[in-house]
C-alpha angles and dihedrals in degrees: 000000000000092000094048122104117248092259091064094050093076144030106266099189094100085077093060128093096212111108089215093055090044088056087064098041093102097046114119086232107101093234119192127197116239099270140124092267092061095039092049090050091054091052095045094047093038089228127149118248119241103208121192118185124188143120137245100261096042109124098203090044088062092046094052091047091053095044103039115006091053093051110103094208093052090044091054092056092046093048094048099043106031146032100243114211125184120200131189103220090206091060096040108033089157092065091042091053093052098049098035087055091055090049092051092048093048103034101026090234138049143188145140140335085044111203117200134170112200139182115255086268092059097255110142121236100165127033136177142132128234117002124186117232092251130025120280129189091272105031141040116243121256092226091061094036095062091048092048093050091047092050092047092051090051092052109081095214095047091043090055090052091050092050092049090050089049091055091049095048092046091051090049091050092050091051092048096046106030109032122102129190118275092240135018123256132220126264108247123218087207096055096102094051092047091048091049089051089054091049094049089048092054097041122115098234093188102051103013131243124062133304132012102266135039112009121226126184110250107187095172091055091051090047088052090052093047092051092047090050089063090061099056100278096129096172090057088059091049093052091047090055093046090053095046090048092050093050094045096047102039136070093278088079123068100229093189104042104019127239133081137273122230101263142318122259095213138053093244095061093241110121118039135188094251105220114118116217126198093226093054092053092049097048096043094045089055095047093047088048089054090046091053089056096042095049101024088240121169088187093060091044090053092051091050092049094047091048093051091044089053089054092048092048105038110019104037128107113226089244093055111267124115128243121229112239152349115226123247091228135067137169119290124164091344096310136091106252129181114245096005092126095053107039128094140206129192088255092053091049093052091048093050104042119061103201114068094215091049089051092049091049091049092051093046094046094052101034099248114164140132093277097062124199103230106095095181094048123119091240126047096229098051114131129199106212116251129160096258100160126039122236088243092056091046090052090053094046097045097035093234132127115261093241090056090049089054092049093049092048091049089052092047092051091052091052091044089051092051091049092048090054087067092061120091104276127228116259117263125223101221102193115120114222120200097220098044089048088053090058091050092047090053092052095048092046092053090048088051088063097041102036115018142312095263089077090053088051088057090049090052093050093050092046092050089049090057094042094051098043107028106030123071096182094267109037138031124227118218104219141028125186131162093344095313119114117191145156133050116277116248130215090271092054093055095039098044094044093046089052090050091049092051091049090050090053089051091051097044107024088227108147091206089074092050089050090052091050091052092047091052090048092051090052091045094056092045095050106033110025119097108195094192093055094035092226145103119242124212096231126056118260092244094042129116114306108243133173089273138007104231131213120210108221103138126074112241127162084323128038118272107279089214089055093050091045092052090048097049094042091052091049094047090049086073088066097035106037090159092061131086091248098102094040093050093046093052095042093052092046090050092047091058100031096110092047091052092045091053098047108014096161091059088051103036096142091050090045090054092049091047090050090053090053093047096043103034130235126276103239118203109187114188118192104202142101087259139347107284114244092236091054090051088057089050091054090050090065097046126079104209106168096182095041118143107187118197120180106193130178113279095237134052090239089059091049089052090058089053091049089053090051091051095042093242124146097202135024115265116241091256088067106022114111093354099115128149115277126218091001092289133111108278131195131203119194112201139174129172092357092305117114138190119241111272110270141176091220116081092192090055091050092050092050092049117106127185 
């Protein structure tokens, strides 16, 4: 490496804050972060870039690191022939979007670790995911792969082929990520029903969820089904319940500690990949909360509570923000093993639970026996907890009343949880991401309305954490860790956090949170909206120039940031009718209307936002110093998917103070003329510019129809 600059002579990841990059800081590969130093070195040396993208809780990322990136011989080849760059997809979702799109286009599938070989300009000419060190029956070995790519780059004819392929793949990625339709479409009143029909058609009616293989949580799809069920689509409601039941009873859900794992590897929802992601907890808590209201289900409410309590207990910074992930792996017999923290054996159950009957009930309820059900586990008798036996069947088998069974199981779960706390815990990725925190804030704010105000207090603390550490008054930073804030915010950061701020205003009636939501929305429109194209891009206009500027239309592990942006801009337009919010929301929805109509399940979040535009929101304006406690209880029992709750001061003088705080000259229609009557809290229920008479009875207002 005599011709290499000093930066390439060593692994530079020890200078990075990302826990994922830190995990690779002691590899013999001379990893570089994605920065101008590394990119300039690639151009100057005319070397291809070896780009590896992953995240801290990714199981196969760990495996590939242990097999290949820790091998001195492989590292020597990589260091001599390439500029190796390691990227945390959670910090750089823009890069991940570009190269994962290429992998999907070329391979038909994608995942992490994402393995990409690029020209010195960053254009990909070889893509894949995990590779074993040496060839297996199904895959080439990474050891041979890096040598083959290096040899091909050194051969002029093969290099020309690689460069031509890179141009073709880059052009394809640009078309996939940047293009917009030639003309806008119309917003369809029937979109929600059509989307629900698609969802029902793709549902697994035997085991719940969607598809016939691996099962991923899809909160936006379930939300779509729940909303459709309120408009006479009964089968949509049935499929929503089947999906919620499957997720709550299977191995996706942590029956001892609360919260959800990433996804299940089988159709039956038994064996998950065990990492726990902040965004999954936030999305699933919200959808179980909605399910509890729609179906009056204590079970769904309990799952939502336990999931939020898990976040509060295990993924929360002491100052209020939320960390990103818990790893899938933990220590077992001196090694890092996936699932070791979560699985059970009959012996573990007997050691953890004092009462013998309680232990037997726990084992019977969750299918724990000597056979086990975790085929990839380190021990043959490991069991992933699933609700194998119903409480009714347990009552019959044990000759005990069902309420006693429930009490005994609750006691057993608490003891099991205490015992599990003594096991080596999974590692925690302690970076705080703006967008993911926005999702969590939204979930806690909703729970603050449905459950009790303590959840809203948590939402406020997390929102303030983000505002103080990641917002400078004009721009949002993506990541905070250990006092260091870095990285441009992306569309999802602005959209998700603005939606969380709006929900926090709804839950608390504190105008500061509405003001923050509007400030974020102003910045969002300025940085991400392209008026000529009629779309929102994922990266800011003045951000780093990459091989393409992606949009984010599809739902992935998180909801489409375009969909959430359209939704929150449309909602905030009710408070800022003089802004661009409403115009931008409608224009973007119209730009992508035909795409959403054609494949609504791939764009569920955008379909929901489009439906809100086409249908109109259900405005509940409450003129009072605060939301009365009795009215909060009324809202708990009502599923109102298009609700926009605004608690405004009871008098016009109070509203004027709010207008001053928001920089508004006149009251928006959602507040104007809707003062308290007779000195009592007063509610107005409005939709499509038609309002109920002012009333002191929230239930009466909710039952009113024009």
